[in-house]
N, C-alpha and C positions, 0 to 999 in steps of 0.2 A: 693513892694505891700504886703498886707496881706489879708488873707481870713478870713472872719468871721464865727463863728459856726463851725459845724464838716464837712467843705467841703475841701477835699484834692485833690491836683494835682497828679495823678497817672501816671507815665511815664513807659511804657515799650518799651525798645529798643534791638534790636539784629541785628547781620549781616543777609543779605538776606538769607533765607532758614532755619533760626534757629527756626522759628515757631512763632513769636510774634503776627502776624495778627490773627491765630488760637487762641492763647492764650487769646488776647483780646475779641475775638467773644464768647468764652466759659465763660469767666469771667463775661461778661454782663449778660450771661443766668443765672448764679449762684448767682449774687449779684444785686438786683433791684435798690439799691441806687447808682448805677454808670451809667454816661452817657458817650458815646462814642465821643470824639471830632472828628467830621467828617472833615477831611482835604479837601482843594481846591487843585486841580492839573491841570496841562496844558497837561498831558499825554492822549492818547486815551483810550476811555472805552473798556474794555474787554468784551466778549460776557456774561459771567456770572455775571457782574457787573450792579448795578443800581445807576443811578445818584441820588444824596441826601441820599443814604444809605450807600454805599461803599465810595464814594468820591463825591465832587461837581466838575464835569468836565467843565472847562472853557478854553478859548484860552490863549495863552501866553500873548497877548496884554492886555487881561482884567486882567489876573493875575498881570501883571506889574503895571497897572493902581490901583489895590487895594492895592497893596504893598506900592506904593508912598503916598497912603492916610492913612498909618499905619493901616490897616485892619487887618494885621496878627501880632500875638505874636512872631512868628518863621517861617523861610521860609528855605528850602533846595532844591538843585539841585542835582538829582540822574539820571544818564544816560540820560543827556540833557532833562530831564523833571522837572518842576517846582512843588513843595510842600509847602503847607502853613497852618497853624492852626490859625484861626481867634479868636480875643479876644472875641467875642460875646458868644462863646460856655461857656467860663469860667463865664461870668455874668449870663447866664441863669441857669447853675448849682449852683452858689451861691444863687440865689433867690430861688431854689428848696431844698436847703441845701443838695444837693447831690455831690458826688465825680465826677471828670471829668477825663477821661481816655484819654491818648495820645499814639498813636501807631507811634512813631517818632524815628528818629536816634539820635546818640550822640551830633550832632552839634545842633540839635533842643532842646534837653534836656538842654544843656548849655545856651541857651538864656532864657529857661523858668526859670531856676535856678537864673538868674541875676535879673529877675523881681519880684520874690516872696521869701519869707523867707524860710529858711530851713526847719523849721517844717511843712510848708505847703505842702512840697513836699515828695512823696514816690516814689522813682525810683528803678526801677528793669533792670538789663541787662542780657538777656538771651543767654546762650552759647549752642552750639551743643556738643554732646558727644565727638566728634572728628571732624577733618577736612574731613576725610574719608566719615564720615556720612553726614556731611553738603553737599559735593558733591553728594552723593547719593539722598539727598532729592531735591536738585537743578535739577537734571536729572530726577527724578519721576515726578516733576511738569508739565513737558512737555512744558513749555512756551518758552524756549530759545534753541537756537542751541549750539554746542560745544564751539564755540567761545565766545558767550555770557555768557554760564556757566563758563568757565575759567575767563572771566573778573569779574563776580560776586564774584567768588571765591577768586580772588586777592584783591577785595575791602573788602570782609568779613575779610580775615585775617587782614587787616589794622584797621578794624572797631573794631575788637576783643582786640585791644590794649588799648581801652578806658574804659574797664569793672570797672578800679579802681575808676572811677568818680562817681560811683553808690553806693547807700546805700546797696542794695541787688544784689548778683550775683548768678544766677541759672543755672543748667545745665539741660536742657530740653531733658531728656532721654525718659520719657513717659508723653505725654502732660496732661493727667488727674491728674497725680501726681503733675506737676508742677503748674497747675491752682489751685489746692487745697492749695499748699504751698503760692501761691500768696494770695489768699483769706484770709488765716489764718494770714498773715503777716498785710494785711489791717484791719482785725478785732482786732487784737492786737493793732493798732494805735487808733481805734475808742474806745477800752476799756480804754486806757490811757487818752483819751480826756475826757470821761466820768467821770474818777476818778478825773480829775482835776476839772471839773465842780462842782462836789459835794463838793470838797476840799474847793473851792472858795466860794461856798454858805454858808459852815459852818463857814469859816473865817469871812464873811460879817456878820452873825448873831452874833459872837463873838464880833466883833468890835463895833456893833451898839447896843448891849445889855447893 
């Protein structure tokens, strides 16, 4: 598939605890021409989460039903919970000529790349400064017990092996610096697109004159 106009699929992936969700939230505040693709999930809603804003929380049965109807562009299973990104989010962003932002893992990123042209995708892999810092962040979140933290850390080390699949790899030492770097890269791609548009317009005038 190909996207028309200046609509990009922006993917931010990272191991659990490296900060991708925080980066996505900050990026949307800084750039008004980006929509977050809100995923569907079968996991339980946490106390601070809002249905329809953080995720669409549905049962496993309904999730499987939607998946069988090709509702999702990509799905993943993490810690026995199902996650999926719906096609409709991309269609809506295209109509608005806005970018669509995906907060997904490397498996989901692979599936999106298979469906869209390389030039339509801007993908980032976020790394923690170190494994020690990653563990500290997982403990600081206060969501999991020691066993769950060690499990997430084990998964994270495995996930980090896939960083080479991404166009951009950033080390998230300071979140504000990282989000500013992501913003600059997206703006660079926007500038390239505008220059191509201007060049194509000039070429058409020359050919038709």
